[in-house]
C-alpha positions in Angstrom: -19.2 -6.6 2.1 -16.5 -6.3 -0.6 -16.6 -4.0 -3.7 -15.5 -4.4 -7.3 -14.5 -0.8 -8.0 -12.4 1.8 -6.2 -13.4 5.3 -5.4 -11.6 8.0 -7.3 -10.3 9.8 -4.2 -9.8 8.7 -0.6 -7.9 9.9 2.4 -5.9 6.7 2.6 -5.2 3.6 0.5 -4.1 0.5 2.4 -2.5 -2.2 0.2 -2.9 -5.6 1.8 -6.0 -7.2 3.1 -4.4 -9.5 5.6 -4.8 -8.9 9.3 -2.2 -6.1 9.5 -3.7 -4.2 6.6 -7.2 -4.8 8.0 -6.2 -3.3 11.3 -4.5 -0.3 9.7 -7.6 0.4 7.6 -9.9 0.0 10.5 -8.0 2.2 12.8 -7.8 5.0 10.2 -11.5 4.7 9.6 -12.2 4.9 13.3 -10.2 8.2 13.3 -12.5 9.6 10.6 -10.4 8.9 7.5 -12.0 7.7 4.2 -10.2 4.4 3.5 -9.7 2.0 0.5 -8.2 -1.4 1.3 -7.0 -3.4 -1.8 -5.2 -6.7 -2.2 -3.6 -8.5 -5.1 -5.5 -11.6 -4.1 -8.3 -12.7 -1.9 -8.7 -11.4 1.7 -6.4 -13.1 4.2 -5.0 -15.3 1.5 -1.3 -14.7 2.2 0.7 -15.0 5.4 -2.5 -14.4 7.5 -4.3 -17.3 6.1 -1.4 -19.6 6.5 -0.5 -18.4 10.0 -0.8 -20.3 13.2 -2.7 -17.4 15.0 -0.2 -17.0 17.7 -0.4 -13.8 19.9 3.1 -14.3 21.3 4.6 -12.5 24.2 7.8 -14.6 24.6 10.3 -12.4 22.7 13.5 -11.2 24.1 13.1 -8.0 26.1 13.3 -5.0 23.7 11.2 -3.3 21.0 9.6 -6.5 19.7 8.4 -7.5 23.1 7.2 -4.0 23.8 5.1 -4.1 20.7 3.9 -7.6 21.4 2.7 -6.7 24.9 0.9 -3.7 23.6 -0.7 -5.8 20.9 -1.7 -8.5 23.5 -3.5 -5.7 25.5 -5.3 -4.5 22.4 -6.4 -8.1 21.5 -8.1 -8.3 24.8 -10.5 -5.5 24.0 -10.7 -5.9 20.2 -13.9 -7.9 20.1 -15.8 -5.3 22.2 -14.6 -2.5 19.9 -15.7 -4.3 16.8 -19.0 -5.2 18.4 -19.8 -1.5 18.7 -19.5 -1.2 14.9 -21.0 -4.5 13.9 -24.0 -4.7 16.2 -23.0 -8.1 17.4 -20.0 -9.8 19.2 -17.6 -11.2 16.6 -16.1 -14.6 17.3 -12.3 -14.0 17.0 -11.7 -17.4 18.7 -9.4 -15.7 21.1 -7.9 -18.4 23.3 -5.9 -17.5 26.4 -4.5 -20.9 27.6 -0.9 -19.7 27.4 2.0 -21.4 25.7 5.0 -23.5 26.6 8.6 -23.1 25.3 10.7 -26.3 25.5 14.3 -27.0 25.0 16.0 -30.3 24.2 19.7 -30.6 24.9 22.0 -28.8 27.3 22.9 -25.9 25.1 19.3 -25.1 24.1 18.2 -25.4 27.8 20.9 -23.0 28.9 19.8 -20.4 26.4 16.1 -20.8 27.3 16.9 -20.4 31.0 18.8 -17.2 30.3 16.0 -15.8 28.1 13.4 -16.6 30.7 15.4 -14.9 33.4 15.8 -11.8 31.2 12.0 -11.8 30.5 11.1 -12.0 34.2 13.5 -9.1 34.9 11.5 -7.1 32.3 8.2 -7.9 34.1 7.0 -10.7 31.8 5.4 -13.8 33.2 7.8 -16.7 32.3 7.3 -19.6 34.6 9.8 -22.5 34.7 8.0 -25.8 34.8 9.2 -28.8 36.8 9.0 -32.3 35.1 5.8 -32.9 37.1 4.3 -29.6 36.0 5.1 -30.3 32.3 3.7 -33.8 32.6 0.5 -32.3 34.0 0.0 -29.7 31.2 1.5 -31.5 28.2 1.9 -35.2 29.1 2.4 -36.4 25.5 5.6 -34.5 24.9 8.8 -36.4 24.4 10.6 -37.4 27.6 13.9 -35.8 26.5 12.7 -32.2 27.1 15.5 -30.6 29.2 13.7 -27.4 30.2 10.2 -26.0 29.9 8.9 -22.4 30.5 5.3 -21.4 30.5 4.0 -18.1 29.2 0.5 -17.6 30.6 -0.1 -14.4 28.7 0.3 -16.0 25.3 -2.9 -16.2 23.3 -4.0 -17.4 19.9 -6.8 -16.4 17.5 -8.4 -17.6 14.3 -6.6 -15.3 11.8 -9.1 -15.5 8.9 -12.1 -15.0 11.2 -10.4 -12.1 12.9 -9.5 -10.5 9.6 -13.0 -10.8 8.3 -14.4 -9.3 11.5 -12.0 -6.3 11.4 -12.7 -5.7 7.7 -16.5 -5.8 8.3 -16.1 -3.3 11.1 -14.0 -1.1 8.8 -16.7 -1.3 6.1 -19.3 -0.2 8.7 -17.1 2.8 9.3 -17.2 3.6 5.6 -14.1 1.8 4.3 -14.2 0.2 0.9 -12.5 -3.2 0.5 -11.6 -4.5 -3.0 -9.9 -7.9 -3.2 -8.1 -9.1 -6.4 -7.1 -5.5 -7.2 -3.4 -5.5 -8.1 -1.5 -2.2 -7.8 0.2 -1.5 -11.2 1.6 1.9 -10.6 2.3 4.5 -7.9 3.1 8.1 -9.0 3.3 11.5 -7.4 0.2 13.6 -8.1 0.1 17.1 -6.8 0.6 17.0 -3.1 -0.4 13.3 -2.9 -0.1 10.1 -4.8 -2.0 8.4 -7.7 -2.4 4.7 -7.2 -3.4 2.7 -10.3 -5.2 -0.5 -9.3 -7.1 -3.2 -11.3 -10.2 -1.7 -9.8 -9.4 1.8 -11.1 -7.1 4.7 -10.4 -7.2 6.4 -6.9 -5.9 9.7 -5.7 -4.8 9.8 -2.1 -2.7 11.7 0.4 -1.7 8.6 2.3 -0.6 5.2 0.9 0.0 2.4 3.4 2.0 -0.6 2.2 0.9 -3.5 4.4 1.4 -6.3 1.9 3.8 -8.5 3.8 6.4 -10.0 1.5 5.1 -8.1 -1.4 5.7 -4.7 0.2 9.1 -4.3 -1.3 8.0 -4.8 -5.0 5.2 -2.3 -4.3 7.7 0.3 -2.9 9.7 -0.1 -6.1 6.7 1.2 -8.0 7.3 4.5 -6.1 11.0 4.3 -6.9 11.8 3.4 -3.2 14.0 0.6 -2.0 12.3 -1.0 1.0 14.8 -3.3 3.0 12.5 -6.3 3.4 12.7 -9.7 1.7 10.4 -12.7 1.6 11.0 -15.5 4.1 9.2 -18.8 3.9 7.3 -20.8 6.6 6.3 -24.4 6.3 2.9 -25.7 7.7 1.3 -29.1 8.3 -2.2 -29.7 9.6 -3.1 -33.0 11.1 -6.3 -34.9 11.8 -7.7 -34.7 15.3 -5.5 -36.1 18.0 -6.8 -38.7 20.5 -5.4 -36.5 23.2 -5.2 -32.9 21.8 -2.8 -30.3 23.1 -4.3 -27.5 25.1 -1.5 -25.0 24.7 0.8 -24.0 21.9 4.3 -25.5 22.3 7.4 -23.9 20.9 10.6 -25.8 20.6 13.5 -23.4 20.8 17.0 -24.0 19.6 20.4 -22.8 20.9 19.9 -19.5 19.2 16.6 -19.0 21.3 14.6 -18.9 18.1 11.6 -21.2 17.7 12.4 -24.0 15.2 9.2 -25.9 15.6 5.7 -24.8 16.7 2.8 -27.1 17.7 -0.4 -25.1 17.7 -3.9 -26.4 18.7 -6.6 -25.4 16.2 -9.5 -25.7 18.5 -10.9 -28.7 16.7 -8.6 -31.3 18.1 -6.3 -31.1 15.1 -2.8 -29.7 15.3 -1.1 -27.1 13.1 2.7 -27.7 12.9 4.9 -24.9 11.7 8.6 -24.2 11.2 10.7 -21.6 9.4 11.6 -22.6 5.8 14.9 -22.2 4.0 13.6 -21.1 0.7 14.0 -17.6 -0.7 12.2 -15.5 -3.2 8.5 -15.4 -3.8 7.9 -19.1 -4.2 5.5 -20.3 -1.5 5.4 -23.9 -2.6 7.1 -26.4 -0.2 9.0 -29.4 -1.4 7.6 -32.7 -0.2 10.9 -33.6 1.4 10.7 -30.4 3.5 7.3 -31.4 4.8 8.5 -34.9 5.6 11.4 -33.4 7.6 8.8 -31.2 9.4 6.7 -34.2 10.2 9.7 -36.1 11.5 10.7 -33.2 13.8 7.2 -33.0 15.1 7.0 -36.7 15.9 10.3 -36.5 17.8 8.7 -33.8 20.0 5.2 -35.3 20.2 5.5 -39.0 19.6 1.8 -39.5 19.5 1.8 -37.8 16.1 3.3 -41.1 14.7 -0.3 -42.5 14.6 -1.9 -39.3 13.2 -2.4 -38.5 9.6 -1.4 -35.1 8.1 -4.3 -33.7 6.1 -2.5 -30.9 4.3 0.8 -29.1 3.9 1.4 -25.6 2.8 4.0 -22.8 2.6 3.6 -19.1 3.4 5.6 -16.0 2.7 6.5 -13.5 5.4 8.3 -10.1 5.1 11.7 -10.1 6.9 13.8 -7.1 7.9 17.6 -7.0 8.6 17.0 -6.3 12.3 14.0 -8.5 12.6 11.7 -5.6 13.7 8.7 -4.5 11.7 8.7 -1.3 9.7 5.9 1.1 10.9 5.9 4.7 9.8 6.4 7.2 7.0 8.9 6.8 4.2 11.7 9.4 4.8 11.9 10.4 1.1 8.5 9.9 -0.5 5.8 12.1 1.0 2.5 10.3 1.6 4.1 6.8 1.6 3.8 4.8 4.8 4.7 1.3 5.8 3.2 -1.4 8.1 5.2 -4.5 7.1 8.2 -6.6 8.0 6.6 -8.5 10.9 8.1 -11.9 9.9 5.7 -14.7 11.1 4.4 -12.5 14.0 2.1 -10.4 11.9 -1.1 -11.8 13.3 -0.2 -11.2 16.9 1.2 -7.7 16.2 -1.6 -6.5 13.9 -3.7 -4.6 16.4 -0.7 -2.7 17.8 0.6 -2.0 14.3 -2.7 -0.6 13.2 -3.1 1.6 16.2 0.5 2.9 16.1 0.3 3.6 12.4 -3.0 5.4 12.6 -1.7 7.5 15.5 1.3 8.6 13.5 -0.7 9.4 10.4 -3.3 11.5 12.3 -0.7 13.2 14.6 -2.0 11.6 17.8 0.3 10.7 20.7 1.3 7.0 20.2 0.9 4.6 23.1 4.3 2.9 22.2 7.5 4.5 21.2 7.6 4.5 17.4 11.4 5.0 17.0 12.5 1.4 17.0 10.1 0.6 14.0 10.8 3.8 12.0 11.6 3.3 8.3 14.8 5.3 8.6 16.3 3.5 11.7 19.9 2.5 11.5 19.1 -1.2 11.9 17.6 -1.4 8.5 21.1 -0.8 7.0 22.4 -4.1 8.3 22.8 -7.4 6.5 19.9 -9.3 5.0 18.0 -11.3 7.6 18.6 -15.0 7.9 15.8 -16.0 10.1 12.7 -14.7 11.9 10.3 -15.8 14.5 
């Protein structure tokens, strides 16, 4: 399915073979563009491969929730669209059991209650759970949970399987995918751009940076400052639980941000995630940080005390000052486009991002207002981000 060399000329080059880049390349190929997708490493080896697969719709009302709801809609029909290209139904492992946000402590509960009320006012299903309701759907959670809200529209997918399926469909549409092809230079060339990759030089009219945390260093090759920086996530994966969780559980703090995520894997095991505090491009996680993550998880789900952790890992995600993704054309460099800055929500937002970007590139009417995600929006001039969900 993958290639070792790049074509000399294509309509569009997408840098990044995670799920966001895959969806961008696929949507451009669907619209008749010749596409090359390259990545500095293996396919889905970055934030996608380390992600929890959440298709979250529990954000605060605003542009991020708008994009998430549009993406949730597209996830629902994605397998059928891919099947038309692949000749078989791909298994994206889309699970639609919903998710639960929980708060412990009066202050966190107050903020979660306010958030849920705002979400319901915006038309989002956010269902408060009584103690009895919570005990029925997640009986193993700690008994000091102060408030629980269920989000029935939340879903999850298998990120690597989904990425491979999307890339396979893009290849069926004529796209070329070249892993381990680092981009070394980006230069103006006539009316377009020349992209020098380890697989060979490529001339294109459209260059899409969808490389997550690595998008800013790539933009620098084109003499552009992109206001994103890497943020770190921590991950533990356990052995199978005697009584597995059926739904993803988010513990939210007083700032309404998720500080701990318990995500079922579909195998009985549990993936435990949390934002990290590290900066820069170092994905390695100190053992002490993984021990703190394990201790926090045990406090929320005491049954984990008897379960072994099989592996721990770190992941890098691209963060923006206003915690919204950057989707659109660079205002200064013709031909340069972005699909990055999703934080840890890239997997869930990928189908909407690909569709929106392809609409903008081809001049089609977008299904969601692109202005909040534009590269020249005022929010990108704010301070560096401290956290992201």
